[in-house]
C-alpha positions in Angstrom: -72.8 31.4 40.3 -69.7 29.2 40.3 -69.2 26.8 43.1 -66.5 27.4 45.6 -63.6 25.0 45.1 -62.7 24.9 48.8 -66.2 24.0 49.8 -67.4 20.4 50.2 -70.6 21.2 48.3 -69.1 20.1 44.9 -71.7 18.2 43.0 -71.0 15.8 40.1 -73.4 17.7 37.9 -71.2 20.8 38.1 -68.2 18.9 36.5 -68.4 19.0 32.6 -68.9 15.5 31.1 -66.4 14.0 28.6 -68.0 13.1 25.3 -68.2 9.4 24.6 -66.2 9.5 21.3 -63.1 11.0 22.9 -60.5 8.5 24.1 -58.4 9.6 26.9 -54.8 8.3 27.5 -54.5 5.9 30.4 -53.4 7.4 33.6 -50.6 6.2 35.9 -51.7 2.9 37.3 -54.5 2.1 34.8 -53.6 -0.6 32.2 -53.9 0.4 28.5 -56.3 -1.5 26.3 -53.6 -2.4 23.8 -49.9 -2.0 24.5 -47.8 -0.2 22.0 -45.6 -2.5 19.9 -41.9 -2.5 20.8 -39.5 -2.3 17.9 -36.1 -4.1 18.3 -33.1 -1.8 18.5 -30.7 -4.4 17.2 -31.3 -6.2 13.9 -31.6 -9.9 14.2 -30.3 -12.5 11.7 -33.8 -12.8 10.3 -33.8 -9.1 9.4 -30.7 -8.4 7.2 -29.9 -4.7 6.8 -31.3 -3.0 3.8 -28.7 -2.3 1.0 -27.6 1.3 0.7 -27.4 1.2 -3.1 -28.7 -1.4 -5.6 -26.1 -4.0 -6.4 -24.5 -3.7 -9.8 -23.4 -6.9 -11.5 -19.6 -7.1 -12.2 -18.6 -6.5 -15.8 -16.7 -9.5 -17.2 -15.0 -7.4 -19.9 -12.9 -5.3 -17.5 -9.1 -5.3 -18.0 -7.1 -7.6 -15.7 -5.1 -6.0 -12.9 -1.4 -5.5 -13.6 1.0 -8.0 -12.1 2.7 -6.7 -8.9 6.3 -5.6 -9.3 9.1 -5.5 -6.8 10.3 -2.2 -5.3 13.6 -2.3 -7.2 11.8 -2.8 -10.5 9.4 0.0 -9.7 12.2 2.3 -8.7 14.0 1.5 -12.0 10.9 2.4 -14.0 10.6 5.7 -12.2 14.3 6.6 -12.8 14.0 5.6 -16.4 10.9 7.9 -16.8 12.7 10.8 -15.2 15.8 10.3 -17.5 13.6 10.2 -20.6 11.8 13.4 -19.6 15.2 15.2 -18.9 16.6 14.0 -22.3 13.5 15.3 -24.1 13.9 18.7 -22.4 17.6 18.8 -23.3 16.7 18.1 -27.0 14.3 21.0 -27.0 16.9 23.2 -25.4 19.6 22.2 -28.0 17.2 23.0 -30.9 16.3 26.3 -29.4 19.9 27.2 -28.7 21.0 26.4 -32.3 18.2 28.7 -33.6 19.0 31.6 -31.2 22.8 31.2 -30.9 22.9 32.9 -27.4 21.0 31.8 -24.3 20.4 33.2 -20.9 19.1 31.3 -17.8 15.8 33.1 -18.2 15.4 31.8 -21.7 15.8 28.3 -20.5 13.3 28.8 -17.7 10.7 30.2 -20.0 11.2 27.5 -22.7 11.1 24.5 -20.4 9.0 26.0 -17.6 11.5 25.1 -14.9 12.9 26.8 -11.9 16.2 28.9 -11.9 18.3 26.1 -10.3 16.9 23.5 -12.8 17.7 25.7 -15.7 21.3 26.2 -14.5 21.6 22.4 -14.1 20.4 21.8 -17.7 22.9 24.4 -19.0 25.7 22.8 -17.0 24.8 19.3 -18.5 25.0 20.8 -22.0 28.3 22.5 -21.1 29.8 19.2 -20.0 28.6 17.5 -23.2 30.4 20.2 -25.2 27.2 21.7 -26.8 27.3 25.1 -24.9 29.9 27.2 -23.4 29.4 29.8 -20.7 30.5 33.4 -21.1 30.6 35.9 -18.3 30.0 35.7 -14.6 26.9 36.0 -12.4 24.6 38.8 -13.8 26.1 38.8 -17.3 26.3 35.1 -17.6 25.0 33.7 -20.9 25.6 30.6 -23.0 26.9 30.3 -26.6 26.5 27.3 -28.9 29.7 25.6 -29.7 30.0 24.9 -33.4 
């Protein structure tokens, strides 16, 4: 028969004993045998942070960095590069026009892989240089090689 909890007849023998090899955590108010070590949250000077990746020695045979240039010089280089690219495209267009004899704006677009307005600009440049002449208006417009 189990003892009644409300009764004052509770004996120590009725409470199960705790085995000797089990360690219980300290309760509130009882000091622990050994306090847990506290780890610092902030690294001190004595503890440098661990490197994220291993350090790689610098290679002495790398090319030196180019000398810095002024904005005006940089702009001049860019303009010169664009001019060379346009002249190269115009040379290709002249060669193609001499072979075909008649050009349309679509032919220029396909050959040079440019937009419709750019193709019209290139044709206009060649007209002002006297290499092409335009024939027709709007939809029927085409270009002939001037011989």
